[in-house]
TORKOL-4160 file (C-alpha; in steps of 0.2 Angstrom, whole numbers, padded with zeros to 4 digits, m for minus):
380
<pt num="1" X="m0120" Y="m0112" Z="m0063"/>
<pt num="2" X="m0103" Y="m0120" Z="m0060"/>
<pt num="3" X="m0096" Y="m0119" Z="m0042"/>
<pt num="4" X="m0085" Y="m0104" Z="m0040"/>
<pt num="5" X="m0067" Y="m0106" Z="m0034"/>
<pt num="6" X="m0054" Y="m0093" Z="m0029"/>
<pt num="7" X="m0041" Y="m0103" Z="m0039"/>
<pt num="8" X="m0051" Y="m0099" Z="m0055"/>
<pt num="9" X="m0044" Y="m0081" Z="m0052"/>
<pt num="10" X="m0027" Y="m0087" Z="m0058"/>
<pt num="11" X="m0034" Y="m0096" Z="m0073"/>
<pt num="12" X="m0044" Y="m0081" Z="m0078"/>
<pt num="13" X="m0029" Y="m0070" Z="m0077"/>
<pt num="14" X="m0019" Y="m0082" Z="m0088"/>
<pt num="15" X="m0033" Y="m0081" Z="m0101"/>
<pt num="16" X="m0036" Y="m0062" Z="m0100"/>
<pt num="17" X="m0017" Y="m0060" Z="m0101"/>
<pt num="18" X="m0106" Y="0026" Z="0036"/>
<pt num="19" X="m0119" Y="0029" Z="0050"/>
<pt num="20" X="m0122" Y="0012" Z="0059"/>
<pt num="21" X="m0129" Y="0004" Z="0075"/>
<pt num="22" X="m0114" Y="0001" Z="0086"/>
<pt num="23" X="m0110" Y="m0009" Z="0101"/>
<pt num="24" X="m0115" Y="m0025" Z="0110"/>
<pt num="25" X="m0133" Y="m0023" Z="0111"/>
<pt num="26" X="m0150" Y="m0032" Z="0111"/>
<pt num="27" X="m0148" Y="m0043" Z="0127"/>
<pt num="28" X="m0163" Y="m0054" Z="0127"/>
<pt num="29" X="m0170" Y="m0067" Z="0140"/>
<pt num="30" X="m0188" Y="m0067" Z="0133"/>
<pt num="31" X="m0198" Y="m0083" Z="0130"/>
<pt num="32" X="m0204" Y="m0087" Z="0113"/>
<pt num="33" X="m0221" Y="m0079" Z="0108"/>
<pt num="34" X="m0236" Y="m0089" Z="0105"/>
<pt num="35" X="m0235" Y="m0085" Z="0086"/>
<pt num="36" X="m0216" Y="m0091" Z="0086"/>
<pt num="37" X="m0222" Y="m0107" Z="0095"/>
<pt num="38" X="m0234" Y="m0111" Z="0081"/>
<pt num="39" X="m0221" Y="m0107" Z="0068"/>
<pt num="40" X="m0209" Y="m0119" Z="0076"/>
<pt num="41" X="m0221" Y="m0133" Z="0074"/>
<pt num="42" X="m0217" Y="m0133" Z="0055"/>
<pt num="43" X="m0202" Y="m0143" Z="0049"/>
<pt num="44" X="m0190" Y="m0129" Z="0044"/>
<pt num="45" X="m0177" Y="m0139" Z="0035"/>
<pt num="46" X="m0179" Y="m0141" Z="0016"/>
<pt num="47" X="m0162" Y="m0148" Z="0012"/>
<pt num="48" X="m0146" Y="m0154" Z="0020"/>
<pt num="49" X="m0130" Y="m0152" Z="0010"/>
<pt num="50" X="m0113" Y="m0158" Z="0016"/>
<pt num="51" X="m0099" Y="m0145" Z="0016"/>
<pt num="52" X="m0083" Y="m0149" Z="0007"/>
<pt num="53" X="m0067" Y="m0153" Z="0017"/>
<pt num="54" X="m0059" Y="m0138" Z="0008"/>
<pt num="55" X="m0064" Y="m0124" Z="m0004"/>
<pt num="56" X="m0080" Y="m0114" Z="m0007"/>
<pt num="57" X="m0096" Y="m0119" Z="0001"/>
<pt num="58" X="m0113" Y="m0121" Z="m0009"/>
<pt num="59" X="m0123" Y="m0106" Z="m0009"/>
<pt num="60" X="m0140" Y="m0100" Z="m0014"/>
<pt num="61" X="m0146" Y="m0085" Z="m0025"/>
<pt num="62" X="m0142" Y="m0070" Z="m0022"/>
<pt num="63" X="m0125" Y="m0077" Z="m0015"/>
<pt num="64" X="m0112" Y="m0084" Z="m0027"/>
<pt num="65" X="m0098" Y="m0090" Z="m0016"/>
<pt num="66" X="m0093" Y="m0092" Z="0002"/>
<pt num="67" X="m0077" Y="m0098" Z="0009"/>
<pt num="68" X="m0071" Y="m0099" Z="0027"/>
<pt num="69" X="m0052" Y="m0096" Z="0029"/>
<pt num="70" X="m0047" Y="m0103" Z="0046"/>
<pt num="71" X="m0028" Y="m0104" Z="0045"/>
<pt num="72" X="m0016" Y="m0107" Z="0060"/>
<pt num="73" X="m0001" Y="m0097" Z="0054"/>
<pt num="74" X="0015" Y="m0099" Z="0064"/>
<pt num="75" X="0026" Y="m0086" Z="0071"/>
<pt num="76" X="0032" Y="m0073" Z="0058"/>
<pt num="77" X="0049" Y="m0072" Z="0051"/>
<pt num="78" X="0051" Y="m0053" Z="0053"/>
<pt num="79" X="0046" Y="m0051" Z="0034"/>
<pt num="80" X="0028" Y="m0053" Z="0036"/>
<pt num="81" X="0028" Y="m0071" Z="0031"/>
<pt num="82" X="0028" Y="m0087" Z="0041"/>
<pt num="83" X="0044" Y="m0093" Z="0050"/>
<pt num="84" X="0043" Y="m0111" Z="0043"/>
<pt num="85" X="0049" Y="m0120" Z="0028"/>
<pt num="86" X="0039" Y="m0118" Z="0012"/>
<pt num="87" X="0048" Y="m0133" Z="0003"/>
<pt num="88" X="0033" Y="m0145" Z="0003"/>
<pt num="89" X="0021" Y="m0132" Z="m0003"/>
<pt num="90" X="0017" Y="m0128" Z="m0021"/>
<pt num="91" X="0020" Y="m0109" Z="m0020"/>
<pt num="92" X="0008" Y="m0099" Z="m0030"/>
<pt num="93" X="m0005" Y="m0112" Z="m0029"/>
<pt num="94" X="m0004" Y="m0119" Z="m0011"/>
<pt num="95" X="m0021" Y="m0124" Z="m0004"/>
<pt num="96" X="m0014" Y="m0139" Z="0005"/>
<pt num="97" X="m0018" Y="m0135" Z="0023"/>
<pt num="98" X="m0002" Y="m0142" Z="0028"/>
<pt num="99" X="0001" Y="m0140" Z="0047"/>
<pt num="100" X="m0015" Y="m0131" Z="0048"/>
<pt num="101" X="m0012" Y="m0117" Z="0035"/>
<pt num="102" X="m0010" Y="m0112" Z="0017"/>
<pt num="103" X="0000" Y="m0099" Z="0007"/>
<pt num="104" X="m0014" Y="m0098" Z="m0006"/>
<pt num="105" X="m0007" Y="m0088" Z="m0021"/>
<pt num="106" X="0006" Y="m0080" Z="m0011"/>
<pt num="107" X="0024" Y="m0084" Z="m0013"/>
<pt num="108" X="0032" Y="m0077" Z="0003"/>
<pt num="109" X="0017" Y="m0069" Z="0012"/>
<pt num="110" X="0001" Y="m0079" Z="0012"/>
<pt num="111" X="m0014" Y="m0072" Z="0002"/>
<pt num="112" X="m0021" Y="m0067" Z="m0015"/>
<pt num="113" X="m0010" Y="m0056" Z="m0025"/>
<pt num="114" X="m0017" Y="m0045" Z="m0039"/>
<pt num="115" X="m0033" Y="m0052" Z="m0048"/>
<pt num="116" X="m0048" Y="m0045" Z="m0057"/>
<pt num="117" X="m0067" Y="m0045" Z="m0053"/>
<pt num="118" X="m0082" Y="m0039" Z="m0062"/>
<pt num="119" X="m0101" Y="m0040" Z="m0059"/>
<pt num="120" X="m0103" Y="m0044" Z="m0041"/>
<pt num="121" X="m0097" Y="m0039" Z="m0023"/>
<pt num="122" X="m0085" Y="m0047" Z="m0011"/>
<pt num="123" X="m0090" Y="m0046" Z="0008"/>
<pt num="124" X="m0075" Y="m0050" Z="0019"/>
<pt num="125" X="m0079" Y="m0052" Z="0038"/>
<pt num="126" X="m0064" Y="m0055" Z="0049"/>
<pt num="127" X="m0065" Y="m0062" Z="0066"/>
<pt num="128" X="m0046" Y="m0064" Z="0069"/>
<pt num="129" X="m0031" Y="m0058" Z="0059"/>
<pt num="130" X="m0026" Y="m0044" Z="0047"/>
<pt num="131" X="m0029" Y="m0042" Z="0028"/>
<pt num="132" X="m0020" Y="m0029" Z="0017"/>
<pt num="133" X="m0030" Y="m0023" Z="0003"/>
<pt num="134" X="m0024" Y="m0014" Z="m0012"/>
<pt num="135" X="m0033" Y="m0010" Z="m0028"/>
<pt num="136" X="m0032" Y="m0003" Z="m0046"/>
<pt num="137" X="m0040" Y="0013" Z="m0040"/>
<pt num="138" X="m0025" Y="0017" Z="m0029"/>
<pt num="139" X="m0035" Y="0013" Z="m0013"/>
<pt num="140" X="m0027" Y="0003" Z="0001"/>
<pt num="141" X="m0032" Y="m0003" Z="0018"/>
<pt num="142" X="m0026" Y="m0014" Z="0033"/>
<pt num="143" X="m0041" Y="m0021" Z="0042"/>
<pt num="144" X="m0046" Y="m0036" Z="0053"/>
<pt num="145" X="m0050" Y="m0041" Z="0071"/>
<pt num="146" X="m0069" Y="m0039" Z="0069"/>
<pt num="147" X="m0069" Y="m0027" Z="0054"/>
<pt num="148" X="m0080" Y="m0030" Z="0038"/>
<pt num="149" X="m0075" Y="m0024" Z="0020"/>
<pt num="150" X="m0087" Y="m0023" Z="0006"/>
<pt num="151" X="m0080" Y="m0022" Z="m0011"/>
<pt num="152" X="m0092" Y="m0018" Z="m0026"/>
<pt num="153" X="m0082" Y="m0024" Z="m0041"/>
<pt num="154" X="m0095" Y="m0017" Z="m0053"/>
<pt num="155" X="m0088" Y="m0013" Z="m0070"/>
<pt num="156" X="m0071" Y="m0020" Z="m0065"/>
<pt num="157" X="m0057" Y="m0019" Z="m0053"/>
<pt num="158" X="m0040" Y="m0027" Z="m0049"/>
<pt num="159" X="m0037" Y="m0030" Z="m0031"/>
<pt num="160" X="m0025" Y="m0039" Z="m0019"/>
<pt num="161" X="m0029" Y="m0047" Z="m0002"/>
<pt num="162" X="m0013" Y="m0052" Z="0007"/>
<pt num="163" X="m0012" Y="m0059" Z="0025"/>
<pt num="164" X="0003" Y="m0050" Z="0034"/>
<pt num="165" X="0010" Y="m0060" Z="0049"/>
<pt num="166" X="0016" Y="m0047" Z="0062"/>
<pt num="167" X="0019" Y="m0058" Z="0077"/>
<pt num="168" X="0036" Y="m0064" Z="0079"/>
<pt num="169" X="0035" Y="m0072" Z="0096"/>
<pt num="170" X="0018" Y="m0080" Z="0095"/>
<pt num="171" X="0007" Y="m0088" Z="0082"/>
<pt num="172" X="m0003" Y="m0078" Z="0069"/>
<pt num="173" X="m0021" Y="m0086" Z="0068"/>
<pt num="174" X="m0032" Y="m0080" Z="0054"/>
<pt num="175" X="m0051" Y="m0083" Z="0054"/>
<pt num="176" X="m0063" Y="m0074" Z="0041"/>
<pt num="177" X="m0076" Y="m0077" Z="0029"/>
<pt num="178" X="m0076" Y="m0071" Z="0011"/>
<pt num="179" X="m0094" Y="m0070" Z="0003"/>
<pt num="180" X="m0098" Y="m0066" Z="m0015"/>
<pt num="181" X="m0115" Y="m0057" Z="m0016"/>
<pt num="182" X="m0122" Y="m0055" Z="m0034"/>
<pt num="183" X="m0126" Y="m0039" Z="m0042"/>
<pt num="184" X="m0142" Y="m0037" Z="m0052"/>
<pt num="185" X="m0140" Y="m0034" Z="m0071"/>
<pt num="186" X="m0144" Y="m0015" Z="m0069"/>
<pt num="187" X="m0129" Y="m0013" Z="m0057"/>
<pt num="188" X="m0116" Y="m0025" Z="m0064"/>
<pt num="189" X="m0107" Y="m0011" Z="m0073"/>
<pt num="190" X="m0108" Y="0002" Z="m0059"/>
<pt num="191" X="m0091" Y="0011" Z="m0054"/>
<pt num="192" X="m0081" Y="0000" Z="m0042"/>
<pt num="193" X="m0079" Y="0006" Z="m0024"/>
<pt num="194" X="m0074" Y="m0001" Z="m0007"/>
<pt num="195" X="m0080" Y="0003" Z="0010"/>
<pt num="196" X="m0075" Y="m0002" Z="0028"/>
<pt num="197" X="m0086" Y="m0006" Z="0042"/>
<pt num="198" X="m0074" Y="m0005" Z="0057"/>
<pt num="199" X="m0077" Y="m0018" Z="0072"/>
<pt num="200" X="m0086" Y="m0005" Z="0083"/>
<pt num="201" X="m0098" Y="m0001" Z="0069"/>
<pt num="202" X="m0103" Y="m0020" Z="0067"/>
<pt num="203" X="m0118" Y="m0023" Z="0079"/>
<pt num="204" X="m0119" Y="m0038" Z="0090"/>
<pt num="205" X="m0133" Y="m0046" Z="0099"/>
<pt num="206" X="m0129" Y="m0055" Z="0115"/>
<pt num="207" X="m0143" Y="m0067" Z="0120"/>
<pt num="208" X="m0145" Y="m0077" Z="0136"/>
<pt num="209" X="m0157" Y="m0091" Z="0137"/>
<pt num="210" X="m0167" Y="m0096" Z="0153"/>
<pt num="211" X="m0152" Y="m0105" Z="0159"/>
<pt num="212" X="m0141" Y="m0090" Z="0157"/>
<pt num="213" X="m0131" Y="m0098" Z="0143"/>
<pt num="214" X="m0125" Y="m0086" Z="0129"/>
<pt num="215" X="m0127" Y="m0084" Z="0111"/>
<pt num="216" X="m0118" Y="m0070" Z="0101"/>
<pt num="217" X="m0124" Y="m0064" Z="0084"/>
<pt num="218" X="m0113" Y="m0053" Z="0074"/>
<pt num="219" X="m0123" Y="m0043" Z="0061"/>
<pt num="220" X="m0112" Y="m0042" Z="0045"/>
<pt num="221" X="m0127" Y="m0037" Z="0035"/>
<pt num="222" X="m0146" Y="m0035" Z="0037"/>
<pt num="223" X="m0158" Y="m0033" Z="0052"/>
<pt num="224" X="m0161" Y="m0045" Z="0066"/>
<pt num="225" X="m0173" Y="m0041" Z="0081"/>
<pt num="226" X="m0171" Y="m0022" Z="0084"/>
<pt num="227" X="m0153" Y="m0020" Z="0077"/>
<pt num="228" X="m0148" Y="m0016" Z="0059"/>
<pt num="229" X="m0131" Y="m0019" Z="0052"/>
<pt num="230" X="m0120" Y="m0004" Z="0045"/>
<pt num="231" X="m0127" Y="0001" Z="0028"/>
<pt num="232" X="m0121" Y="m0008" Z="0013"/>
<pt num="233" X="m0114" Y="0001" Z="m0003"/>
<pt num="234" X="m0127" Y="0010" Z="m0012"/>
<pt num="235" X="m0127" Y="m0001" Z="m0027"/>
<pt num="236" X="m0128" Y="m0017" Z="m0017"/>
<pt num="237" X="m0142" Y="m0029" Z="m0018"/>
<pt num="238" X="m0142" Y="m0028" Z="0001"/>
<pt num="239" X="m0144" Y="m0009" Z="0001"/>
<pt num="240" X="m0163" Y="m0012" Z="m0003"/>
<pt num="241" X="m0171" Y="m0017" Z="0014"/>
<pt num="242" X="m0185" Y="m0026" Z="0004"/>
<pt num="243" X="m0172" Y="m0039" Z="m0002"/>
<pt num="244" X="m0169" Y="m0044" Z="0016"/>
<pt num="245" X="m0151" Y="m0049" Z="0014"/>
<pt num="246" X="m0144" Y="m0056" Z="0030"/>
<pt num="247" X="m0126" Y="m0061" Z="0034"/>
<pt num="248" X="m0125" Y="m0067" Z="0053"/>
<pt num="249" X="m0111" Y="m0075" Z="0062"/>
<pt num="250" X="m0117" Y="m0085" Z="0077"/>
<pt num="251" X="m0107" Y="m0092" Z="0092"/>
<pt num="252" X="m0116" Y="m0102" Z="0105"/>
<pt num="253" X="m0108" Y="m0109" Z="0121"/>
<pt num="254" X="m0111" Y="m0127" Z="0126"/>
<pt num="255" X="m0129" Y="m0131" Z="0128"/>
<pt num="256" X="m0136" Y="m0114" Z="0124"/>
<pt num="257" X="m0153" Y="m0112" Z="0116"/>
<pt num="258" X="m0157" Y="m0098" Z="0103"/>
<pt num="259" X="m0172" Y="m0096" Z="0091"/>
<pt num="260" X="m0168" Y="m0089" Z="0074"/>
<pt num="261" X="m0184" Y="m0078" Z="0070"/>
<pt num="262" X="m0195" Y="m0081" Z="0056"/>
<pt num="263" X="m0192" Y="m0070" Z="0041"/>
<pt num="264" X="m0204" Y="m0067" Z="0026"/>
<pt num="265" X="m0209" Y="m0080" Z="0014"/>
<pt num="266" X="m0199" Y="m0082" Z="m0002"/>
<pt num="267" X="m0182" Y="m0079" Z="0004"/>
<pt num="268" X="m0167" Y="m0091" Z="0002"/>
<pt num="269" X="m0161" Y="m0094" Z="0019"/>
<pt num="270" X="m0146" Y="m0105" Z="0023"/>
<pt num="271" X="m0139" Y="m0110" Z="0040"/>
<pt num="272" X="m0121" Y="m0117" Z="0040"/>
<pt num="273" X="m0115" Y="m0127" Z="0054"/>
<pt num="274" X="m0097" Y="m0122" Z="0054"/>
<pt num="275" X="m0089" Y="m0128" Z="0070"/>
<pt num="276" X="m0094" Y="m0139" Z="0085"/>
<pt num="277" X="m0100" Y="m0157" Z="0088"/>
<pt num="278" X="m0119" Y="m0156" Z="0084"/>
<pt num="279" X="m0134" Y="m0145" Z="0087"/>
<pt num="280" X="m0153" Y="m0149" Z="0087"/>
<pt num="281" X="m0163" Y="m0139" Z="0074"/>
<pt num="282" X="m0182" Y="m0139" Z="0080"/>
<pt num="283" X="m0178" Y="m0155" Z="0089"/>
<pt num="284" X="m0168" Y="m0164" Z="0074"/>
<pt num="285" X="m0150" Y="m0168" Z="0078"/>
<pt num="286" X="m0139" Y="m0160" Z="0065"/>
<pt num="287" X="m0120" Y="m0163" Z="0062"/>
<pt num="288" X="m0107" Y="m0150" Z="0060"/>
<pt num="289" X="m0101" Y="m0145" Z="0042"/>
<pt num="290" X="m0118" Y="m0145" Z="0034"/>
<pt num="291" X="m0128" Y="m0132" Z="0024"/>
<pt num="292" X="m0146" Y="m0132" Z="0030"/>
<pt num="293" X="m0158" Y="m0124" Z="0018"/>
<pt num="294" X="m0172" Y="m0117" Z="0029"/>
<pt num="295" X="m0190" Y="m0111" Z="0026"/>
<pt num="296" X="m0188" Y="m0092" Z="0028"/>
<pt num="297" X="m0205" Y="m0089" Z="0035"/>
<pt num="298" X="m0203" Y="m0102" Z="0050"/>
<pt num="299" X="m0194" Y="m0098" Z="0067"/>
<pt num="300" X="m0180" Y="m0111" Z="0070"/>
<pt num="301" X="m0175" Y="m0116" Z="0088"/>
<pt num="302" X="m0157" Y="m0121" Z="0089"/>
<pt num="303" X="m0151" Y="m0131" Z="0104"/>
<pt num="304" X="m0132" Y="m0132" Z="0105"/>
<pt num="305" X="m0123" Y="m0148" Z="0111"/>
<pt num="306" X="m0109" Y="m0151" Z="0123"/>
<pt num="307" X="m0096" Y="m0140" Z="0114"/>
<pt num="308" X="m0095" Y="m0122" Z="0108"/>
<pt num="309" X="m0103" Y="m0120" Z="0091"/>
<pt num="310" X="m0101" Y="m0108" Z="0077"/>
<pt num="311" X="m0115" Y="m0105" Z="0064"/>
<pt num="312" X="m0117" Y="m0094" Z="0049"/>
<pt num="313" X="m0133" Y="m0088" Z="0041"/>
<pt num="314" X="m0134" Y="m0081" Z="0023"/>
<pt num="315" X="m0152" Y="m0076" Z="0018"/>
<pt num="316" X="m0159" Y="m0064" Z="0004"/>
<pt num="317" X="m0172" Y="m0062" Z="m0009"/>
<pt num="318" X="m0166" Y="m0071" Z="m0024"/>
<pt num="319" X="m0161" Y="m0060" Z="m0039"/>
<pt num="320" X="m0168" Y="m0073" Z="m0050"/>
<pt num="321" X="m0158" Y="m0068" Z="m0066"/>
<pt num="322" X="m0147" Y="m0079" Z="m0077"/>
<pt num="323" X="m0129" Y="m0081" Z="m0070"/>
<pt num="324" X="m0114" Y="m0085" Z="m0081"/>
<pt num="325" X="m0097" Y="m0085" Z="m0073"/>
<pt num="326" X="m0079" Y="m0087" Z="m0079"/>
<pt num="327" X="m0067" Y="m0087" Z="m0064"/>
<pt num="328" X="m0068" Y="m0069" Z="m0057"/>
<pt num="329" X="m0081" Y="m0062" Z="m0069"/>
<pt num="330" X="m0100" Y="m0065" Z="m0065"/>
<pt num="331" X="m0112" Y="m0058" Z="m0078"/>
<pt num="332" X="m0129" Y="m0063" Z="m0086"/>
<pt num="333" X="m0124" Y="m0069" Z="m0103"/>
<pt num="334" X="m0109" Y="m0077" Z="m0111"/>
<pt num="335" X="m0107" Y="m0062" Z="m0123"/>
<pt num="336" X="m0105" Y="m0051" Z="m0107"/>
<pt num="337" X="m0092" Y="m0063" Z="m0101"/>
<pt num="338" X="m0083" Y="m0061" Z="m0118"/>
<pt num="339" X="m0084" Y="m0043" Z="m0116"/>
<pt num="340" X="m0077" Y="m0043" Z="m0098"/>
<pt num="341" X="m0062" Y="m0053" Z="m0105"/>
<pt num="342" X="m0059" Y="m0041" Z="m0119"/>
<pt num="343" X="m0061" Y="m0026" Z="m0108"/>
<pt num="344" X="m0048" Y="m0033" Z="m0096"/>
<pt num="345" X="m0036" Y="m0037" Z="m0109"/>
<pt num="346" X="m0038" Y="m0019" Z="m0116"/>
<pt num="347" X="m0039" Y="m0009" Z="m0100"/>
<pt num="348" X="m0033" Y="m0020" Z="m0086"/>
<pt num="349" X="m0047" Y="m0012" Z="m0076"/>
<pt num="350" X="m0037" Y="0003" Z="m0072"/>
<pt num="351" X="m0020" Y="m0005" Z="m0072"/>
<pt num="352" X="m0010" Y="m0007" Z="m0056"/>
<pt num="353" X="m0002" Y="0008" Z="m0047"/>
<pt num="354" X="0008" Y="m0003" Z="m0034"/>
<pt num="355" X="0026" Y="m0008" Z="m0036"/>
<pt num="356" X="0022" Y="m0027" Z="m0033"/>
<pt num="357" X="0007" Y="m0039" Z="m0036"/>
<pt num="358" X="0007" Y="m0043" Z="m0018"/>
<pt num="359" X="0008" Y="m0026" Z="m0009"/>
<pt num="360" X="0008" Y="m0026" Z="0010"/>
<pt num="361" X="0008" Y="m0011" Z="0022"/>
<pt num="362" X="0022" Y="m0012" Z="0033"/>
<pt num="363" X="0024" Y="m0018" Z="0051"/>
<pt num="364" X="0013" Y="m0006" Z="0060"/>
<pt num="365" X="m0002" Y="m0015" Z="0066"/>
<pt num="366" X="m0014" Y="0000" Z="0066"/>
<pt num="367" X="m0029" Y="m0003" Z="0054"/>
<pt num="368" X="m0033" Y="0010" Z="0041"/>
<pt num="369" X="m0042" Y="0013" Z="0025"/>
<pt num="370" X="m0035" Y="0026" Z="0012"/>
<pt num="371" X="m0048" Y="0029" Z="m0002"/>
<pt num="372" X="m0043" Y="0032" Z="m0020"/>
<pt num="373" X="m0045" Y="0051" Z="m0017"/>
<pt num="374" X="m0033" Y="0051" Z="m0003"/>
<pt num="375" X="m0046" Y="0052" Z="0011"/>
<pt num="376" X="m0040" Y="0042" Z="0027"/>
<pt num="377" X="m0051" Y="0032" Z="0038"/>
<pt num="378" X="m0047" Y="0024" Z="0054"/>
<pt num="379" X="m0057" Y="0014" Z="0067"/>
<pt num="380" X="m0062" Y="0025" Z="0082"/>
């Protein structure tokens, strides 16, 4: 499968014309069990793959795509865009990272205007900043600052993801992951839908090692220790607990130690070293910006170095089906890709009920989600 890239969205468009565990729980100071000590004697690292300087990271089935947007946007201009010259940027296709930020496909407000998807899910986990969602079903949302959005594209949807800059007296940093999770063949044509997991519905584990140094694990998806993340959409591969899908964002203070527990045999498990100087994985020194493919049935002791470190774990049972992708369409056969292009030309996946391709939701910072049927949701 060729590597997916969000830039392919524009190319494709040219061609195609909640109950949840909540709170900061799970404080742990317990020592490893005898079983975990035995498991940690195995070499857990199967492969080390460097992460690219920019763009999407290499992923393993059932994941298709992972990108970390970490933009240091300047103060806003009062119109939800950056108060800075855009003259050096290739507007509409700005992935330059100039001055620490990009406009992406936005022209006055950074983000990704209207574009289609079919055949997979996007999981957007925001640590800092706000995202404005709009879609062809008529649904809209403003979310961020710890929230998670699941969008099941299924049979086909148009959506926009814009990054409104609200602060006119201080900078507007943005930090989030977008992860594409594949759908099995039987669910690729399910009705599209989106759902929100507000920050207070996203469980966190706060672990302290024997020296009192902390590690925080945010459960975007899956189960870890005694906590389970908020439930994924019903048609998701992650909805079946037997698939053991996990998306965990991990932050370690300097010199902290934490053990990633063993899972079951046969999962694809990837540990991304995102930020920091270095860590030791079962005693092996590992640099930053790597994907480590790990044995899923082996516990992994992680010892942080002298600076704070951020890690990401993506794991799951592989779907193990053929994957054919064309930009924002991911199916099982080329014939299905041709059908997706034809369907988009014919139906526009429901059209676009918004007055612009890059809609934003005003200057009120309050987060909300409005479903296609008009139901309003807000974080509690």
